[in-house]
N, C-alpha and C positions, 0 to 999 in steps of 0.2 A: 672437591667432590666428597660426598658423604660415604663412609663405609657402611655397607648394608648386609654383608654376609661374609662367610669364610669358605675356603676351599674344603670340600668334603671328599673329592676324588679327582684323579687325573687320568685320562685315557687318551694319550696323544694330544691332539688339538682340542679335544672335548673335555670340558671341566664341569664337575658337579659342584654346585654352590648351595649352602644351607645357612639358615639363621635369619632369613627375612622373607616376607611375602610382598615386598614393595616393588620388586622388579617388574618390568614390563616387557612384552614380546618385542624383539628387534631393538631393544635398548642397547646403547653402547656402554660398556663397562671397562674398568681397568682392573687387571687381575694380578694379585701378588704384590710383593714388595717392590718389584721392578716396574709395576703398573703397565703390564702388557695389554695391548688393545684387544678387546673381545666384543662379542655380540650375543645377546640372549636369543636362543633359538627354540627353547622349549620350557614350559612351566608345568611341573608334575608334582602336585601337592606341595610338600615341603622342599622338593628338589628343584633347583633352577639349573638348566643346562646351557652352558656358554661355549661357543666356539671361539678359539683364540687365534688371532691373525699373526702370531709370532711363535717362535719355538718355545715349547713349554718345558724344555729340559731344566731340571733343577727346582721346579715348583714343588712345594710341600703342602700337605694337608694342614689346614689351620691358618694359612696365609690369608690376608684380607682381600676382599673384592669391593671395589668402589663403584658407586652408581653415578651416572651422568644425568639421568632423567631425560635424555634425548636419544633419538635413533642415530645410528651410524650415518653420518652426513658428509658431504663434500663441500669444500670451499670453492665457490664458483665466482670468479672475477678475473681481472687482468693478471697476467702471469701464467696462465694455463698454456697458451699457444707457445710452441717451441719447447715445452717442458717434457721431462722424462720422469715418470712417476712409477711407484710400485703399485700393487693391487689395491691399496687403500689410500691412494693419492699422497704418499709421502715422496717428496722429490729426491731422486737417487743421488743427485749431485750433492745436496746437503748431507745426505746420509754418508756418502763417501768421505766428505770433509770431517765428519764426526767419528766415523768408525773404520775407515779404510776400505779394504777390498771386500770385506764381508759385513753384512748388516747385523749390527749388535741389537740386543733386545732392549725394549723399553725406551727407545730413542724418542725424545720429545722434539719433534720438528714440525714447523708450520708448512702447510701445503702451498701457501702463497707467501712470497717475500714481503714481510710487513715493513721493511725498511726502505724498499724501493719506492721512489716517487714517480707518479704518472701525470702527464699533462691532461687535465680534465676540462672538457667543455660541457658546462651544465646548460641544458636546453629547456628547463621549466622555470616558471616564475611563481612567486607567492600568489596564492589564490587559485592556482591550477588544481584540478581534481585528478588524482592518479588512481587508476584501478590496476588489478593484477596484470602483470606483463608489460605495462607501459614503460617506455624508455625515458629516463630522466637525466642521463649524462652520456657523453661519448669519450672514449679513450682510443687513440691510435696505438694499438698494442704492438703491431708490427707493420711494415710497409704494405702488407697484403691484407691485413685484418683490422677493421675498425670495431673495437669492442663496445657493444651497446649495453650500458648499465641499466638493468631492468628492476622494477619493483617485483617482489615475490608474488606468485600467482594468488596467494591467499591473503594479500594485504590490499587495502585501499584507504584513501583519505585525501585531505586537502593540504596543499603545500603551505607551510607557515614559515619556512626558512630555507634560503638557498645560499650557499657559499659563493664566493667569486670564482670565476675561472682561474685556474692556476695548477700548481703541482701538489698532489696529495698522495698519501699512502693508502693502501686498501682499507685500513682501519679508521681513517679520518671520516668524520660526519660531514657530508656535503649537502644533504637535504634533510629537512624534518617535515613530517606530515602529521596531521591530527585526524584520528579516525572518528567514527560515529559515536564512540564512547568518550570523546574528548581526551583520549590518551595521545601523548606525543611519542612518535616513533622515529628513531634515528635511522637514516639510510646512509650506508657507506658504499664503497666501491665493490663489495662482494655480498653474496647471499649464501646461506647454508641450505642444502637440500638433501633429504634422505636418499641414500644411494639406491634403495630398492623400490622407491616410489616413482612411477612414471610421471613426467611433467605434463600438466594439462594443456589442451589446445581447444580451439573453438569448433573446428570442423575438419574431418578427414576427406581429402580429395581423391578423385579417381586417378589411377596411375596411368597417364597417357603420354608421358614424356620420357625418352630413354636417357639412361646414364651413359653418355658416350664415352667409350674407353679407348678408341683407336686400335683395338685388337679385333682383327677381321672376323675370326670365328665367333666372337662374342657379339659384336655389333650387328652382324648379318644373320647368323644362324640361331644364336641363343641370347638375344638381347635382354638386358635387365632395365627396369624402369627406375626413374628417380623415386626414392621412397620404397623401393622393392627389396626383396630378400633373395639371396643366392647362396648355395652351398658349393664348395670346391673340395670334393672328396678325392683322396688319392693316397696310395701307400708311400713308403719311404722312397725319396729320390724322384718322385714324379713331378716335382716343380710347384708345389702348393705355395710356398713362400715366394718363389720367383714370380708366379702369376699375380699374387697379391701386391708385390712391389711394383709391377708394371701398372696395375690398376690404380694404386695409390699415386703414382707419378703422373699418369696420363688421363685419368677419368675427369670429367668436367664438374667435379664437386668443389665447393669453396674451401671446405675444411676436411682434413683427413684425421681420423682417430684410429691409430694402429694399436691393437691389443695383442701383445705377445704372451699368451696364456699357457704356462706350463711347458714351453718349448725348451729345447736343449740350450745350455748356456752359450755355446759357441754360435748358435743361430741368432740368439738375442743380441750377442756382441756384434755380430755382422750387421744386424739391423741398426744398432746404435751408432756404428761406425759409418755405415753407408748413407743413412738418411741425412745427416748434417752436410754431407758432400753433394747430395743430389740438388740439381738446379730445377726450379719450377719452370717448365717449358713455356708457360704462357707469359710470365713476367720477367724471367731471367734472374729472379731472386732465389735464395736458398729455399728448398722445399719445406724446411723446418719452420719457416715463417707462416705456414698455414697447417702445421701438423702437431698432433699431440701423441706422445708415445706412452703406453702403459706396458711396463716390462715386468713380467713375473716368471722367472725361470723355474724349471722342474725341481730344483733343489730348495726353492723357497717354501715357506710353510704352506701346506695344502689348503688351509682355509682362506688364505689371502688369494690363492688362485681362483677359488670359487667366487670371491668378491670382485675380482678384477674385471669380469665381464660387465657387471652392473656399474662399476666405476666408469668404464669406457662409454657405455650407452647413455649414462646420465650426463656426462660431459657433452656428448653428441646432441642430446636433446636441448641442452642449454644454448648451444650455438644455433640450433634449429630455430629456437624461439626468437633469436635476433634477426631471422630472415635469411639464414645461410642454408646452403645445401651441403649436407655432411655425409661422408662415406666412412663407415666403420669396417675395419678389417680385423676380424677375430681369428687368431692363429694360435691354438686351434681349439675348437669347441669339444673335441674328444678329450683333451687333457682336463678341461673344465668338468666334463662328465665324470672323469676318473676321480676328480676331487670330491664330487658329490657322492660317488660310490664309497670312497674311503670314509668320509664323515658319516655316511649312512651306516656303514659297518660298525663304526665306533659307537653309534647310538643303538646298535642291536636291532635295527629295523628289519622287517621281512624283505629279503632281496627278491628282485624280479629277474628277468632274463639276463644271463651272464653276470649276475651279482649287482647290476645297477639298481638303484632304488625304483620303486613303483611310480614315483612322481617325476621320473626323468622326462617323459613327454610334456608334462605340464610346465616344467621349468624351461624346457626348450621353447615351448610356445610363448611363454611370458617374455623371453628374450627377443625372439624374432618378431613378436607382435608390436614391439616398441618401434619398429620401422614404420615409415609412412610419409606421405606428402600431405601437409596440413596447412590450414589457415590458423595462424597463431592468435593469441589473446590480444596482441597489439595490432591486429589487422595486416600484418605482414604474412608472407608465405615462406615455408621452408620445408626441408625434407631430411630424413635420416634413411640412408640405404645401408643394409647390413650384408656383408659378404663374409661368410663363416667358413673357414677351412675345417675339414673333417679328416682325421687320421685313423682310418680303420686298420686294425692289426692285420698284417699280411695282405692288405688291399682288399679285404673281404667286405663288400658293400652290403652284405646281408646282416651285418652286426647291428645291435640296437641303436647306437647313436646315429649311424647313417640312415637307417630306415625311419627312425622317428624324425630326423631332420627333414627328410623328404616330405613328411606330412605338413610341415609348416613353412617351407620355402616354395617359391614358384619358379625358381631357376636352379637347374642342377647341371653343373659343369664337371662331368666325371673325368678325372685324370687317368690316363692309361699308362701302365708301366712299360709296355712294349714300345709305345710311341716315344716315351721319354728316353728309353735306352737306345732308340734309333735316332736320337737327337732331333725329334720333331717337337718343336715348342711353338705355342703352348700345347701341352700334351693332352688336350681336351678331346675325348673320344666323341666323334660326331654321331655315332650310332647309339651310345648310352646316355647322351646328354639331352636336355630339353629345356624349353622356356615357355611358361604359360602366359607371358606378357606379350607374345607375338601379335595376337589379335588386337590387344589394347593399343599397341604402338603403331598399328598399320596406318592410321590416318596421319600420324606425325611423319612417318617415312615418306608417304606419298605426297604430302604437302611441302615438306622441307627438302627432300632429295629428288624423287621422281615418282610419277604415277605408275611406272613400270617396276619399281623396286621389288615389291613382293612377288611379282610374277617371275622376275629373274631369280630372286632368292629361292623360291620354291622349286624352280627348275634345277638349280644347283643341288639342293637337298635331295631331290628325286634321283639325280644321277649318282650321288653317293650311295643311296639306298640300293639302286640297281647294281652298282659295282659290288656291294657286299654280297648280294645273291649270286652274282657271276663268279666271285672268287671261290665260293664253295664248289662250283663245277670245275674251275681251273685247278683246284687242289687235287681233284680226282682224275681228270683226263687231260690237263694241260690247256694252254690258251690257243695252240695252233689250229685246233679243229673247230674253234668257235666261228660263227658267222661274222662277216665283216662289220655288220652293224653293232654287234656286241664287242668286237675288238675296239671300235671307235669309242664306245662307252668307257671301256677300261682305260684307254689313252686319255680321254678327257677327264675322267675321275682322278687319274694320277696327276694330271696338270692341276686340278682343283686342290688336291692334297698338298703338293709340293710348291705350287706357285701362288696359292691363295691362302689356304689354312695355315701353312707353316710360316712363321714370322720370326724375324731376327731382332731380338730385344737390344742387341748391341750395334745395330746398323743405324746410322743417322736418319736415313729416309724411312726405313722399314719399321723402326721401333714404334712409331705412331702413324696411323694412316687415317685421314679424314674419311667420313662416310661417303662423300662424293667420289673419292678415288676408289673406294671399295666397290662401289656400284659400277664404275667404269671398268674395273678389272674383271668383275663377273660378266659384264656385257661382252668384253673381248673374248673371254673363254667360251662363252656360248656362241658367239659369232663364228669362232673357229670350228666349233662342233657342228654348227649348221652348214658351214661350207664343206666340212668333211663329209657330211651326209650327202650333199649334192655330188661330191666326187664319187661316192659309192654308187649313186644312181647312174653315173656315167661309166661304171665298170672299173674305176681306179681304186685299188686296194688301199687300206690304211697305211700299210708299210711304206708306200710311195710318199704319202704326206708326211710321215714320220721322218723320212730321210732328208726332207728339206730343212730340218732343224727348227721349224716354226714352233713346235711344242716347247723346246728349250728356250726359244726367244720369249715366249709368254711367261715361262717360269721366272725369267730375269726382269720382267716388267716392274716388279715391286721395287727393284733397286734402280732401274734405268729411267724410270719416269717420275719426275719430281711431283711432290704432293700438291704443289701450288699451280703448276702449269698443266692442267688436264687436257688441254687441246692437243697435246702431243700424242694422245691415244688415237687421234684421227690418222696419224701416220701408220699406226699399227694395223688399222683396217686396210689401208692401201697396200701394205706389205702382204697381208693375208690374201687379198684379192689377186695381187700379182703372182704370188706363188701358186695359187689354185688355178689361175688362168694359164700359167706356164705348164702345169701338169696336164691340163686338158689339151693344150696344143700339142704337147709331146705325145700324148696318148692318141690323138687324131693322126699325127704324122706316122706313128707306129702302125696304126690301122691301115693308112693309105699304102704304106710300103708293103705290108703283108697281103693286101688285097690285090 
C-alpha cells in the first residue's frame, strides 16, 4: 500500500489526516505504524476524516496513513458458514490464537482460511458466456449448505479456461473469462464486495409467503413475511435475545446470520457457547452448519460496532443471491445507533433528538430496506428477512431509535416487562404489537392451512381486545358484578393467554408448534367459548363450567397433544360436548326437583 498522508489529529476513533488529496470517500486505509484498519468518511478541503475500527490509544500526530484505493470490502466465499467474525469480518478464532483473550491492534488476519482445500465441482465449460451472478462452481461447504460460487454482478465474459474438478483453496484460479475488451479475468472461489453497497438483483417480489417460526403469537397474530422486516423492542430482561434465539433455531430460513452488535460480553459469550450446541431440528445436524455469527461486544471499538450491521447484511445478501432464504437477527440496533451518536459527536455534527445524529432515520431505512424477497441475477429466487432487536432505555418506546424503527418495519413485536416478570414467554404484548403483513399473507394461510384460519384468528384477537376493556372495569368494581357473558369473555381470554399465547421454549413439544396445530388449538378454544355461550342461554353460569376443569384441560393441550397427530383434537371436542351435556342434564334435574 502507498503512503498518502499523515495523522494530523486524533479524537477517539476519528482521525484527521493531511498531506494528500488522493483519498476517496469510503476508501479503506491503514492508519499509523501498526496499520490499524480505517475508512474514509469525510473529505474537507485539506482534511481527510477517517474512522478507525480498532483502538486508537497510542497513535501520534505525524504517523503515516496508507491508502488501499479500494472500499472496505468483505471476502465472500467458502468458509463463512459456521464462522464467528468480528464487526469487520475478522475470524475471532484466528484472533484468539494470535492475541489471546483480548483483541490486539493491527492484527493482519485473513477473513477466509487460505490454506484449507475445498472439493470443487466446476459446472461451466470453455465457450460458455457468463454474466453477473451466474454460478460457475459448487462447493459442499457443510452438510446443510451447498456453496454456489458466483461471478461478481459487475463482471461478464466468455469462459476460456476451466480447471479440473478437485480440491482447491479459495485463492486458486479455477476459471478464466475473457471480457469484451479481450482482458483475461481470473475467477477464484471468492469475491470481494463493498460492505456498504447493496448487492443487485433483477426484480423485487411481493411478500406473500410467511416466515414460519413455530411461535404461536407470531405465526397467528403478528406474522412476518419471508423478505420482511420486524422489530423486537423491549427493556432489560424482557427476553429479546431469547426470542431471537427461538426464531433463529425454528424459523424456516435456510441460513441464519446473527449479529451481536454492542451487547454485553456475557450475553455474546452465551450466544457463542449455546449456538454450537444447538441442533437444527429439521436435519438433526448442528445449527452452526447453517449459521454465521458476527460478534461485537460493547467494549470493542465503537466504529466496528457501526460496521457490523453492514457486514451481517452483506453476507446475508450474498447467500440470498445463491437462492437461499436468509434470516438476519440484529441484536441490538440501539447499540448500533449509539455508535452512530458517538461518532457523530466526535465529528462535531449538529445533534438531533436525544443527541442522535439527524441522519439516524436514513441510516435505519438503508439497513431495513436491504430486506426483501427477490429474483436474483441468475434466475433463482431468495430472500433476506431482518429481525432487529431494539433496547430502549428504561423500556421507553417513545425514544428516537424505537420510533424511527417503527417507520421502516412492518412488524412490531413489543416486549412487555410485566409479562416477562410474570414468566409469560414470549413476552410479546398482544395489545401494543402489530403486523402489516396480515392482509398480504391471508391467501397463503387460507390455501395452505384452512379457509377458516383468518376468521378464527380475528375472533381470538377480538376477544383479547374485549378483555382489555373489561379489565379496566374489573379494576374499579371487581369481576363479581359483571354479566355472565362478560365473565365468559374473561375466562376465554385467560385461556387464550395461558394456553395459547404463552409458550415453553424448553418443552420438547411446545418449543415449536406447526401452524396446523396452532389452528386446531384456536378452534378448540373458540368451540369451548361457543359451548359456554350456549350454557349461559340455558341459565347455567360460567362458574359451573369452570368447576369442571375443562379450561385447565385446554391450557394443557399444548403439552398433551402431539404436533404430528392432530386427529387427537377430535377427542377434545367430544370431552367438551360431554361436559356441557352433563351440566345441562344436571341443571334440568335440579329444575325438576325444585318444580
